[in-house]
C-alpha positions in Angstrom: 65.3 38.2 35.3 63.8 34.8 34.8 62.4 33.1 31.7 60.4 29.9 32.1 61.3 27.2 29.7 58.7 24.5 30.5 59.2 21.1 32.1 62.3 19.2 31.3 62.0 16.8 28.4 62.8 13.8 30.6 63.1 12.8 34.2 64.2 9.3 35.2 61.8 9.1 38.2 58.7 9.9 36.1 56.2 7.1 35.4 55.7 6.8 31.7 52.0 6.0 32.2 51.4 8.9 34.6 48.4 11.1 33.7 49.8 14.1 35.5 53.2 15.7 36.1 54.9 14.1 39.1 55.4 16.3 42.2 59.2 15.9 42.0 59.6 16.9 38.3 62.1 19.6 37.6 61.3 22.7 35.5 64.0 24.3 33.4 64.3 28.1 33.3 66.8 30.8 32.3 68.4 33.3 34.7 69.7 36.4 33.0 73.0 37.8 34.4 75.7 40.0 32.9 74.6 39.4 29.4 74.4 35.6 29.9 71.4 33.3 29.9 72.2 30.7 32.6 70.0 27.6 32.4 68.8 26.0 35.7 66.4 23.4 36.8 64.1 23.9 39.8 61.8 21.6 41.7 58.7 22.0 43.8 58.8 23.9 47.1 59.1 20.9 49.4 61.3 22.6 51.9 64.3 24.9 52.2 66.3 25.8 49.2 69.1 23.4 48.2 71.3 24.5 45.2 73.5 22.2 43.2 76.7 23.3 41.3 78.1 20.7 38.9 81.7 19.9 38.0 83.6 21.3 35.0 82.6 19.8 31.6 79.3 18.4 33.2 75.8 19.9 33.4 73.0 20.0 36.0 71.9 16.4 35.1 75.1 15.2 36.8 73.0 15.2 40.0 70.3 12.9 38.7 71.4 10.1 41.0 70.6 12.1 44.1 67.9 14.4 43.0 64.9 12.1 43.6 65.8 11.3 47.2 66.6 14.9 48.1 63.6 16.5 46.4 61.1 15.2 48.9 62.3 17.5 51.7 64.1 20.3 49.8 63.4 23.0 47.1 66.0 22.0 44.6 67.8 24.3 42.2 70.5 23.0 39.8 72.5 25.4 37.7 74.3 24.9 34.4 77.5 26.9 34.6 78.4 29.4 31.9 79.6 27.5 28.8 78.0 24.3 30.0 74.8 22.5 29.2 72.2 25.0 27.9 73.7 28.1 29.4 75.2 30.8 27.3 78.8 30.7 25.9 80.9 33.6 27.2 83.3 35.4 25.0 85.8 35.2 27.9 85.8 34.4 31.6 86.1 30.7 32.4 88.2 30.9 35.6 86.8 29.6 38.8 86.3 33.2 40.0 83.9 33.8 37.0 81.8 30.8 38.0 81.7 32.0 41.6 80.5 35.4 40.4 77.6 33.9 38.4 76.7 31.7 41.3 76.6 34.5 43.8 74.3 36.5 41.6 72.1 33.4 41.1 71.7 32.7 44.8 71.1 36.3 45.6 68.6 37.1 42.9 66.9 33.8 42.1 67.0 31.7 45.2 66.9 34.4 47.9 66.2 33.5 51.5 68.2 30.9 53.5 70.0 28.3 51.3 72.1 25.2 51.5 74.7 24.6 48.8 75.9 21.3 47.3 78.8 21.4 44.9 80.9 18.7 43.2 84.4 19.3 42.0 84.4 22.8 40.4 81.0 23.2 41.9 82.4 22.5 45.3 84.9 25.3 44.9 82.0 27.5 43.6 79.9 26.6 46.7 82.8 27.5 48.9 83.2 30.8 47.2 79.5 31.6 47.5 79.4 30.6 51.2 82.3 32.9 51.9 80.7 35.8 50.1 77.1 35.3 51.4 77.5 34.2 55.1 74.1 35.6 56.1 72.3 33.6 53.4 74.2 30.4 53.1 73.2 28.1 56.0 75.4 25.1 55.1 77.4 23.6 52.3 78.3 20.1 51.0 81.6 20.1 49.2 82.2 16.9 47.2 85.8 16.3 46.4 86.9 19.9 45.5 90.1 19.7 43.6 91.5 23.0 45.1 95.2 23.2 44.3 95.2 20.0 42.2 93.5 21.8 39.3 95.8 24.9 39.5 99.5 25.1 38.8 99.8 21.5 40.1 97.7 20.1 37.3 100.9 19.2 35.3 101.9 16.8 38.0 99.0 14.4 37.4 97.2 12.6 34.6 94.5 15.4 34.7 96.5 17.5 32.2 96.5 14.8 29.6 92.8 14.2 30.3 91.6 17.7 29.8 94.0 18.3 26.8 92.6 15.1 25.3 88.9 15.9 25.6 89.3 19.6 24.6 89.1 18.9 20.8 85.8 17.1 21.3 84.0 20.1 23.0 81.1 21.3 20.8 81.4 18.1 18.8 78.7 17.3 16.2 79.4 13.6 16.3 76.6 11.3 17.5 77.0 10.5 21.2 77.9 6.8 20.6 80.6 7.6 18.0 82.0 10.4 20.3 82.1 8.1 23.3 84.1 5.5 21.3 86.6 8.2 20.3 86.9 9.4 24.0 87.7 5.9 25.0 90.9 6.0 23.0 92.3 9.1 24.6 95.7 8.3 26.1 96.2 9.3 29.7 99.8 9.9 30.9 101.1 10.5 34.4 104.4 12.5 34.8 107.2 10.3 36.1 105.4 7.1 34.9 106.2 5.3 31.7 103.6 4.6 29.1 99.9 5.5 29.0 96.5 4.0 29.5 93.3 4.5 27.5 90.5 6.6 29.0 88.3 3.6 28.2 90.2 1.5 30.7 89.2 3.9 33.5 85.6 4.5 32.7 82.8 2.3 31.3 81.1 3.1 28.0 77.9 4.1 29.7 79.8 6.8 31.7 81.6 7.8 28.5 78.3 8.3 26.7 77.2 10.8 29.4 80.6 12.5 29.2 80.1 12.7 25.4 76.6 14.2 25.8 78.0 16.9 28.1 81.0 17.6 25.8 78.6 18.2 22.9 77.2 21.1 24.9 80.5 22.4 26.2 82.1 25.6 24.9 85.7 24.7 23.9 87.1 27.8 25.7 86.0 26.3 29.0 89.1 24.1 29.0 91.7 26.6 27.9 92.5 28.0 31.4 92.6 24.5 32.9 95.1 23.2 30.3 97.3 26.3 30.7 97.3 26.0 34.5 95.5 29.4 35.0 92.1 28.1 36.2 92.6 29.3 39.8 93.8 32.8 39.0 92.0 35.3 41.2 90.5 32.6 43.4 92.1 31.9 46.8 90.4 28.8 48.0 92.1 28.9 51.4 91.0 32.5 51.9 87.5 31.5 51.0 87.5 28.6 53.4 88.7 30.8 56.2 85.6 33.0 55.6 83.1 30.2 55.7 81.1 30.3 59.0 78.4 27.8 58.3 78.5 24.0 58.8 80.3 22.2 56.0 80.3 18.5 55.0 83.6 17.8 53.1 83.6 14.5 51.2 87.0 13.3 50.1 87.5 10.7 47.4 90.4 8.3 47.1 93.2 9.8 45.0 94.5 6.3 44.1 91.3 5.7 42.1 90.7 9.2 40.7 90.0 11.5 43.6 91.2 15.1 43.3 91.3 16.4 46.8 94.7 15.8 48.4 95.2 15.0 52.1 97.1 18.2 52.5 94.5 20.4 51.0 91.7 18.6 52.8 93.4 19.0 56.1 94.0 22.7 55.4 90.4 23.2 54.5 89.2 21.4 57.6 91.5 23.6 59.7 90.4 26.8 58.2 86.6 26.2 58.3 85.1 26.8 61.7 82.5 23.9 61.5 83.7 21.2 59.1 82.9 17.5 59.0 85.5 15.7 56.8 84.6 12.2 55.6 87.0 10.1 53.6 85.6 7.5 51.2 88.3 4.8 50.5 88.4 3.1 47.1 85.9 5.7 45.7 86.8 7.9 42.8 86.0 11.6 42.1 82.4 11.2 41.2 81.2 10.1 44.6 77.5 10.7 44.0 77.6 8.4 40.9 80.0 5.7 42.1 78.7 5.4 45.7 75.2 6.9 45.5 73.8 5.2 48.6 76.8 6.1 50.8 76.7 9.6 49.5 73.0 10.0 50.3 73.5 8.6 53.7 76.2 11.1 54.5 74.4 14.1 52.9 71.0 13.3 54.5 72.6 12.8 57.9 74.4 16.2 57.5 71.3 18.0 56.2 69.0 16.6 58.9 71.5 17.9 61.6 71.1 21.5 60.5 69.2 24.1 62.4 68.2 26.5 59.6 67.5 30.1 60.5 
């Protein structure tokens, strides 16, 4: 069931002096599923369906850098995962498999027809899960730096554990965005086997931390519990999902030396398991490829999308 919520309050590509709503403006609605209200944004029907799945702690606005360019030829949908953004908080169920279950229902019941998926981080694993479960509907997938095993039991081997444990107390914060961003900047990041720590503010600029703060204010604190405890991947076998993906896949791999999460071993295994996979490495680019290298990301994504023969 769908409930319309009117046009989004802001859109960075809208002219302030426009007398009419721009053709690429996104409309926010609610999708009702398993007792949850899942918020999503959708654009005009300018082509086939393209569905975005964001990363953990983020919200659909994470894709603002690429939405204007892609909206001209695609019918965009961007989902807020459970516990994120304006979607419902769940009493339990913040494992990757739970997000996949929501996304499968969303694609089947709201999008319908042929669809292309674009997921970043958690969203990339969700996209892989949906593509594996809906092979007749999903025509292609863009997987942007999926963490795969990095965010499971191996999380204690990297600075990611200190990051997520550090930001967890700030979920659902009532602090103003600016004040919250300044506190986030002081979170110490530690890497096992390395002495000392660095401040989060040394790895991200304050503008980026403001967006992180805005997302955290809308994040259910329980979202981070299975990540910090190393249980996030329970019930989700990413390799088995990859082996069941029959559609073309663009796999974008960030550089782990500057914050990427997809290891060479996991990327090679995913490339081997998927029958039609294009793997592209982006040296000196961190995990948020579509923010850090927007032009390069759009070049790759558009080249891939325009190569498709949709049924």
